[in-house]
N, C-alpha and C positions, 0 to 999 in steps of 0.2 A: 526805513525811517521810523515806523511804528515800533519795530523791535528795539531800536536804540532808545527811543523815548521810554519804553517799558523797562529797559535795563537801568536807565538813569533814575526812574521812579523807584525801582527796587533798591538801588544804592542809597537814595535819599531816605527811604523807609528804614534801612538798616542803620544809617547814621542817626536818624531821629530816635530810633529805639535805643541805641547805645547812649545817646545823650540823656534820655529819660531814665535809663538804668543808673547812670552815674549821678544824676540829680537826686534820685531816690536814695542812693547809697550815701551821699554826702549828708542828706537830711537825717538818715538813720544814725549817723555818727554823733549827732548833736541833739537827739531827741530821746525821751524816755529815760530808762536807766543809764544809757550811755552818757547822756547829758549830766546826770547826777555824778557819775564816776569822774567825768571830765572836770566838773566844777570842784569836786573834792580834791582831785589830783593837782589842779592848779593852785588851790588854796594851800595845800600841804607843801607844794614846791616853793611857793612864795615864802612861806614860813621858814623853809630850809635856807632860802637865800639870806634872809635877815639873821637867822641863827648862825650861819656860816661866817657872817661879817665879824662877829665877836669871837669866833672859835679859831684863833690864829694857829693853834697847835693841831687842829684837825682831830681833836679827841672825841668829838661827838658825831654820831651818824647823821644827825639832822641836817648838817651842812651838805650832805650828798643827796638829799631828797630832791633837789632841783633837777638832778640828772636821772634820778631813779623813777620818779612818778610818771614821766611820759611812757616808760616801759610798762607800768601797771595799767595805764589807760589803754595803750595799744594792745597789750596782752588780753585785757578784758574784752575789747572789741572783737578780737579774733575768736575768743572762747564763746562769746555771746551768740555767735552764728550757730554753734553746735547745740545751743539750748533752745533754739526756736522750734516751734511745732512743725513748721514746714520750711523747707529750703530747696534750693536748686543748684545745679552745677554752675550756672552763671553767677549766682549769688556767692558761691564759694570763691570763685576766681576773682570776682570784683572785690569781695571783702579782703581777700589776701593782699591785693594790691593796695587798697585803701588803708588797711591796718598797718602795713609795713611802711608806707610812704606818707600818708596824710595824717593818720591818727596821732603818731608821736609829735608831729609838728603842731597839731592843735593844742597840745599841752605844753610843749617846749617853748613855742614862740611867745605866748602870753607871759610865761615866767621870765623869759629873757627881756620882754618889754618892761615889766615891773622892775626888774633889776636895773635896766638902763635908766629908767625914770628916777629910781632911788638914788643912784650915784650922782645925779645932777646936783643934788643938794649938798652943800659943803659939810653939813653936820654928819651925813652918812659917811662921807669920805674920811672925816676926822675919826669916826668910830673905827673904821678899818685900819687907819694908821695907828691909832692908840692900841688896838689889839696887837698889831705887829710889833710895836715898841715893847709891849709887855712880854713878847715871845722872842726876844733877842733880835728884833728887826726883821723877822721873816713871818710870812702868813701862808698857811697851808692852801687856802682857796684863792687868794688874790696875789700870790707871789709873782705871777707873770704880768701883773699890771691890770688896770681897769679895762683897757681896750681888749686885751686878750681874753679876760674873763667874760666880757659881754659876748664875745664870739664863741668861746668854748662851751659855755653852759647850754645854749640852745642846740649847738651842733652835737655835743655829747648826748643830750637827751634824745635827740632825733635818731642818732645812730644806735644807741642801746635799745630804744623803743622798737626800731625796725628789726633788730636781731631777736628781741624777745617775742615779737609778734610772729615771726617766722618759726621760732622754736615752739610756741604754743600751738601753731597750726600743725606742725609735724607730730608733736608729742600728745596733744589733747584733741584738737578739733577734728582732724581727719580720722583718728581711731574711733572717736565717739560717733561721728557720722557714719562710719563703716558699720557700726552696730545698729544705729537708729534709722539711718536712711542709706543703705548700701548702694542703691541705684544712683544716688546723687554723686558719689565719689567714683563709682565705676563706669559711669556713662562716658562713652567715647574711647574707652581703654580696651586693651586686649582681654580684660576680664569678661567682657561680654561674649567672648567665644566659649566660655564655660557653660555647661548645661545649667538650665534654670534652677534645678534643685540644689546645685552645688555652688551657685554664684554668690549667695550671701556669705557662707562660711569662707569661701575663697577671698572675698573682699575683706573680711575681718582678718584673715591670716596675713594678708599683704599689708594693710594699713595699721593694724594693731602691732604687727611685727616691726613696722617702720617706727612707730611711736616708742615702743619698748627699746628698740636699738638706739634711737636718738637720746632717750632718757639715760640709758646705760652709758653712752659716750660722755654725756655731761657729768654724771657721777664719777666716771672713770677719770676724767680730766681734773676734777676738783678734789678727788680723793688722793690718798697717799699709797701709791703702789707702782709696780713696774710692768713687766710684760705678763702675758697670760701664763707663761711657763712658771712664773713665780706664785701663781694662785694657791697651790697646795701648801707651800711653805708659809705664805702670808696668812692663809686661813688657820693653820696650826698656831702661828704666833698670836693671831687675834683671839683665838679660843683660850690660849694660855694666859694672856693678859686679862681676859674677861674673868677667868677663874680667880684672879687676884683682886677682883672688884674694880678694875679699871676698864672703861669703855672707850676705845679708840674710834672716835667719830670719823676721822679721815680714812682710817683703814677700813671701817665698815662701808663707807661710801664707795671705795674702790672695789671691794669684794662684791657688793651688790651690783655695781656698774658692770663688772665682768660677767656676772650671771645674767643680767638683763641683756647685754649685747649678744651673748651666745644664744639665749632663748629667742630674742628678736630676729636674729639672722636665720635661725632654724625655722621660725614661723614664716618669714618672708620666702625662704627657699621652698617650703612646702606649698605655699600659695603659688609660687612661680611654676612648680611642677604641675599643679592643677590647671593653670592657665595654658601651659604648653601642651598638656594632654587634650584640653578642649580645642585648641587650635588645630592639633593633629587630626582630631575626629572631624572637624569642619572641613579641613583640607582634603 
């Protein structure tokens, strides 16, 4: 009986500790510099909403800000963790979840609410209709109708924010922490099997290699190129066009992306070799 009561008390303590951790995490998203970034993001997003109402042709970037700024805020929240003086493994996992799921909603929902309140007024709807009439009856941002736009803007902001937060975690946060606080990101992993004097460089190889690889993949996808086998030919073509005074940005992105992917994979592979050697010695 006493043992059961002790187990129940331990479970309650764990639940209470988790609850305190999440309350502190939610407060941190809306305090200090994070709050400033959130307020600025919402203000810029709201401006984008009203600018997009008059931009029926979608010629200005400002109309897209309502779906872009949640990504900025969520990405900042994820990066902010790596800039702290002290952090922990629990803080990293908690911030990853909150930055991907909660932070983009904190920016996207207020923007969507302002948008919903604005279209209640007939004058705002007339502005949207007038802009469409001057554009041949079509509107870039409101073509699907008011109801669809009210749903799509917050949803798109939340989805892009989640993706950007995850990308920032893999490309920036984890590599930075692997250099500043290697024990934080290696805790509980197979890296702990590596000898103490080699643990820090092994952690850096694994997580910096991961970040470089992910960044290379992004550049690879947005660049202009094909398979790795075409790298020598494309490099020669890029150098030739550069000699004529023309800089091909998309080609450069692809070339850099390929180099980063190869370098990142090699770094991760070497880190994995060190981990396997450490596990073999322990075994």
